[in-house]
Every structure is written in structure tokens, then in C-alpha cells.
FIDREN-983729 format. One record per residue (C-alpha): residue in three letters; y, x, z. Coordinates in steps of 0.5 Angstrom, whole numbers, padded with zeros to 4 digits, always signed. Each point is the difference from the previous one (the first is absolute). Example, Ala and Ser with C-alpha at 12.3 -4.5 7.8 and 13.67 -1.06 7.14 Angstrom:
2
ALA-0009+0025+0016SER+0007+0002-0002
# end
This chain:
337
MET+0236+0083-0135ASN-0005+0005+0001HIS-0007-0002+0001PHE-0005+0003+0004PRO-0007-0001-0003SER-0007-0001+0003GLU-0004+0006+0000SER-0005-0004-0003LEU+0003-0001-0007PRO-0001+0005-0005HIS+0002+0008+0001ALA+0003+0005-0005ARG-0003+0005+0004THR-0002+0002+0008PHE+0003+0006+0003LEU-0004+0005+0005GLY+0002+0007+0003TRP-0004+0006+0000PRO+0001+0003+0007PRO+0002+0008+0000ALA-0003+0005+0003ASP+0006+0001+0005SER+0000-0007+0002GLY-0001-0002+0007TRP-0007-0002-0001GLY-0002+0008+0001ARG-0008+0001+0000HIS-0001-0007-0002VAL+0004+0000-0007ALA-0007+0001-0004GLU-0002-0007+0003VAL+0006-0003-0001ARG+0000+0002-0007ALA-0007-0003-0001ASP+0002-0007+0003VAL+0006+0000-0005ALA-0004+0002-0006ALA-0005-0005+0002ILE+0005-0006+0000ALA+0004+0003-0006LEU-0007+0000-0004THR-0002-0007+0002ILE+0007-0003-0002ALA+0000+0004-0006ALA-0006-0005-0003TYR+0005-0006+0000GLU+0007+0003-0001PRO+0004+0007-0002VAL+0001+0004+0006VAL+0005+0006+0001LEU-0001+0005+0005LEU+0006+0004+0003ALA-0001+0007+0001GLY+0004+0006+0001PRO-0001+0006-0005ASN-0005+0004+0005ASP-0004-0006+0001ALA+0000-0003-0007ALA-0006+0003-0003GLU-0005-0001+0006ALA+0002-0007+0000ALA-0001-0001-0008THR-0007+0003+0001ALA-0002-0004+0006CYS+0002-0007-0004GLY-0001+0002-0007GLY+0003-0003-0006ALA+0000-0007+0003VAL+0006+0002+0004GLU+0007+0002-0002VAL+0002+0006+0004VAL+0008+0001+0000PRO+0004+0005+0003VAL+0004-0003+0006PRO-0001+0004+0006VAL-0002-0004+0007ASP+0000+0001+0007ASP-0006-0005+0001VAL-0004-0005-0003TRP+0004-0006+0002LEU+0002-0003-0006ARG+0001-0007+0002ASP+0006+0003+0005THR+0003+0005-0004GLY-0001-0003-0007PRO+0005-0005-0003VAL-0001-0007+0001PHE+0001-0004-0007VAL+0003-0006-0001THR+0001-0004-0007ALA+0007-0001-0001PRO+0003-0006-0003ASP+0000+0002-0007GLY-0008+0002+0001THR+0001+0007+0000VAL-0004+0004+0006HIS+0005+0004+0005GLY-0002+0004+0006ILE+0003+0000+0006ASP+0001+0006+0004PHE+0000-0001+0007ARG+0002+0007+0002PHE-0006+0002+0004ASN+0001+0004+0006GLY-0007+0002+0003TRP-0001-0007+0004GLY+0007+0001+0004GLY-0001+0008+0000LYS-0007+0000+0003GLN-0002+0005-0006GLU+0002+0005-0005HIS+0002-0004-0006GLY+0004+0005-0005ARG-0004-0001-0006ASP-0002-0007+0002GLY+0007-0002+0001ARG+0001+0001-0007VAL-0006-0003-0003ALA+0003-0007-0002ARG+0005+0003-0004ARG-0004+0005-0003VAL-0005-0005-0002LEU+0005-0005-0003GLU+0003+0006-0004ARG-0007+0002-0003PHE-0001-0007-0002GLY+0007-0002-0002ILE+0000-0006+0004PRO+0007-0002+0003ARG+0001+0002+0007VAL+0004-0004+0006GLU+0002+0003+0006ALA-0002-0004+0006PRO+0006-0001+0005PHE-0005+0001+0006VAL-0006+0004+0001ALA-0007-0003+0000GLU-0007+0001-0003GLY-0004-0003-0005GLY-0006-0002+0006SER+0006-0003+0004LEU+0000-0006-0006GLU-0005-0005-0001THR+0001-0006-0005ASP-0003-0006-0003GLY+0004+0001-0007ALA+0003-0007+0001GLY+0006+0002+0004THR-0003+0001+0007LEU+0000+0007+0003LEU-0004+0002+0007VAL+0003+0006+0004THR-0001+0003+0007GLU+0007+0000+0004SER-0003+0007+0003SER+0000+0004-0006LEU+0007-0003-0004VAL+0004-0001+0006ASN+0000+0006+0003ASP+0005+0006+0002ASN-0004+0005-0003ARG+0001-0003-0007ASN+0006-0005+0000PRO+0004+0002+0006GLY+0005-0006+0002ARG-0003-0005-0005THR-0002-0007+0003ARG-0006-0004-0003ASP+0005-0004-0003ASP+0003+0006-0004ILE-0007+0002-0002GLU-0002-0007-0002ARG+0006-0001-0005GLU-0001+0007-0003LEU-0007-0002-0001THR+0001-0007-0003ALA+0005+0003-0005LEU-0004+0006-0002LEU-0007-0003-0001GLY+0002-0007-0002VAL-0004-0003+0006ARG+0002-0007+0003LYS-0003+0000+0007VAL-0001+0006+0004ILE-0006-0001+0006TRP+0001+0005+0005VAL-0006+0003+0005GLU+0002+0004+0006GLY-0005+0006-0001VAL+0001+0006+0005ARG+0004+0006+0000GLY-0003+0007+0001ALA-0007-0002+0000ASP-0001+0003-0007ILE+0004+0004-0005THR+0002-0006-0004ASP+0002-0004+0006CYS-0005-0005-0002HIS+0000-0001-0007ILE-0001-0007-0003ASP-0005+0002-0005SER-0005+0002+0006LEU+0001-0007+0003ALA+0001-0006-0004ARG-0001-0001-0008PHE+0001-0006-0004VAL-0006-0002-0004GLY+0002-0006-0003PRO+0006-0006+0000ALA+0001-0001+0008GLU-0006+0005+0002VAL+0001+0006+0004LEU-0006+0005+0002LEU+0001+0002+0007SER-0004+0007+0003ARG-0003-0002+0006PRO-0002+0006+0005PRO-0006+0000+0003ARG-0001-0004+0006SER+0001+0003+0007PRO+0000-0002+0007ARG+0006+0005+0001PRO+0005-0002-0006ASP+0004+0006-0003VAL+0006+0000-0003TRP-0003-0002-0007THR-0003-0006+0003ARG+0007-0002+0002VAL+0003+0002-0007TYR-0005-0005-0003GLU+0001-0006+0005ARG+0007+0000-0001ALA+0000+0001-0007ARG-0005-0006+0000ALA+0005-0004+0004ALA+0005+0002-0005LEU-0004-0002-0006GLU-0002-0007+0003ALA+0007-0002+0001ALA+0003+0002-0007THR+0000-0003-0007ASP+0001+0003-0006ALA+0005+0000-0005GLU-0002-0007-0003GLY-0001-0002+0007ARG-0007+0000+0001VAL-0004+0001+0007LEU-0004+0007-0001GLU-0007+0000+0000ILE-0002+0006+0004ILE-0007+0003-0001ASP-0002+0006+0005LEU-0004+0006-0003PRO-0003+0004+0006GLU+0000+0007+0000PRO-0006+0005+0001ASP-0003+0001+0007PRO+0002+0006+0003ALA-0007+0001+0003GLU-0003+0000-0007LEU+0005+0005-0003GLY-0002+0007+0004ASP+0006+0004+0002ARG+0007-0002-0002GLY+0006+0003+0001PRO+0006-0003+0003ASP+0004-0002-0006PHE-0006-0003-0004LEU+0001-0006-0004GLY-0005-0005+0000SER+0003-0006-0004TYR-0003-0003-0006VAL+0006-0004-0001ASN+0003+0007-0003TYR-0004-0001-0007TYR+0003+0000-0007VAL-0001-0005-0006THR+0000+0003-0007GLY+0005-0005-0004GLY-0002-0006-0004PRO-0006-0004-0001GLY-0007+0004-0001GLY+0002+0006+0005ALA-0002+0002+0006VAL+0001-0001+0008VAL+0000+0007+0003VAL-0003+0000+0007PRO+0000+0005+0005ARG-0007+0002+0003PHE+0000+0003+0007GLY-0007+0001+0002ASP-0002-0007+0004ARG-0004-0003-0005GLY+0000-0007+0003ALA+0008+0000+0000ASP+0000+0004-0007GLU-0004-0005-0003GLU+0003-0006+0003ALA+0007+0002-0002ALA-0002+0002-0007ALA-0003-0007-0001LEU+0006-0004+0003LEU+0005+0004-0004GLY-0005-0001-0006ALA+0001-0008+0001LEU+0007+0000+0001HIS+0001+0004-0007PRO-0005-0004-0004GLY-0001+0003-0007ARG+0001+0007+0002GLU-0005+0005+0002VAL-0001+0003+0007ARG+0000+0007+0000THR-0001+0004+0007VAL+0003+0007+0001GLU-0002+0004+0006ILE+0007+0003+0003HIS-0002+0004+0006ALA+0005+0005-0001LEU+0006-0004-0002ALA-0002-0005+0006GLU+0001+0005+0005GLY+0007+0002-0002GLY+0002-0007+0001GLY+0000-0003-0007GLY-0005-0003-0005ILE+0000-0002-0007HIS+0006-0005-0001CYS+0004+0006+0004ALA-0002+0005-0005THR+0001-0004-0006THR+0006-0003-0003HIS+0001-0004-0007GLN+0004-0001-0005PRO+0000-0008-0003ALA-0001-0001-0007SER+0007-0002-0004
# end
């Protein structure tokens, strides 16, 4: 049976993508590239980093990141490697395999001529066996404790824009077979409120055995769609147990106060839960910084306490957040074999 390891275990490398000049970022592409470079250089202090870039963009990517980051010629449409890259598992013989979940632009919402081939090209480049998934998903829709429990949103996976005609039971059977998990915890999520149809990695993350960190929206007298998503997710997690039958401890992580952030667009993602952990002991937890000083400091302190032995590194990601993503969305990791 395959094993879907926790992100906290050692990594062979981390992948990121360099947005091309013709990407959907338009006049903001330089700002997004600056965010990607800052993330890449932060992670490179702890483990190898590979930056994917098209032939016309590789030189600029190398200049921005210097010798600390390896730039490889794999063209991308966008920066969201968590979703377009392979999802890695350890096979029964101990070798690492990459699952290609056949990225389709989050249900056809975005052009993906290059991104749809990223997983295959990465696996070919690094000589890693490829497994083609029998259904469509993205890495940001899958969260594991590394011990047999998988956390997912129904809105993202059981959706006709990705998997027409598939039931939740169909997809659960395929998830358990592909990833080797023993328990799938389903959270309702919401369809159509963002491009991902509510990925789990911006909502809830495992931080330890039977411990789940949950992103809590700002309190408001008029709750919005994301408050309802949070409330339903909390109720589902409170009623769930993990693969070992343990009741989950749920830890709220407050999002920044919009009043402290200035003018933000409709796609802005203010989720500290979308952080990244470099693999193995003595690494780092890489935390987004948004501009609400109190909330930024509270998030960094909490994540540091929940990841003892790791250095807390904060990175300002205003441009990425405006595009509806974060540090975890922009990275994907290959576990060490």
C-alpha cells in the first residue's frame, strides 16, 4: 500500500513556479515574481529548491534567486505548484512515486495548456515514476496527518467541473487506494466562492496527531460565506475521529482584520493556515505576513509553538494573496526517499 507522508518529514526538494510575462497576472507579474523569489530564498536556507520557468523566463528567474535555487526549464502558466505539480507518495518498496491528478484549471476556470503538463514534465525531469490518477484533483485539496487520515473538502472534489458523475463514495475509494489512507474526513466547503472551490489547505491543516488548525475569519455582525464555511467545517471536525479513532483537537487561527490591511481586492486570501513546513527537524515553518501587525505576530507565535524545533520565518506576500493564494499554494514538496 502507498503511503502519503506528512509535510513535516524530510524533503528531497521543494518546487515553485516562475510566472511568465504572458500570465494572467498582467501588470502585477513583477510583484508576484518578487513574492515567489522571497519564498524560494527563504526555503533554500533549509532544503533544495527547484524553480520551474519557461525558456524565455529562466534567465530572469536565475538572476532573482541567485545560485541558491536551481532553475529548470519547465514552462508554467501560473505559480500554483501545489495544484499543478505532482502529489508524491511512498510506494510499498520505499521508492517515491508522483501522482498526476490531471490538473484541469480548477474545473476549467483558467487556461492551463502548460500547467496541465507540469506534473508529467517534473516527474520525467527527475526520473520519478508517474501514476495517472483516475480522477481530477489538486494538491491543495488534500491534507494528511501522515498516519492514515486525509482531510478534504467535498466542494472541490465532488464537483462536476472536475469529476462529473462521480459520487463522494467513488472518490473516497479512489483516494484510499491511491494514497494509502485509512480514513477520509469530509468538510463541506463551498462551490464557486473562489477559483479552487474551497481548497482544504487554506481552511484546515494537521499540526500533530489528532490536532487540526482551522482558519477563523474575522468576527462580523453580518457573517459572510467564509464564516459559514468555517462554522460548518468546525462542526464536521468536532464530530470526526482520525484513522486511529481519536477525537480531534481543533485550534482556531484568526485571520487578519480587513480594517488593518488597507485596500484589498475581492480575491484576497488572508489565511495564515496556508503556511509551509520545510521537512525534517531543525527546519522552518514559513508563515505569510499580511500587514495586520497584531494578527501577523499572533499567527507566527502560534505556528512556532505548534512546530517546536523549527525556526519561524515570515514572508510578506501581498501580491500572491491578492491572487487568491498563499505560500502553501505556491509550493509543493518531494519527500525524501
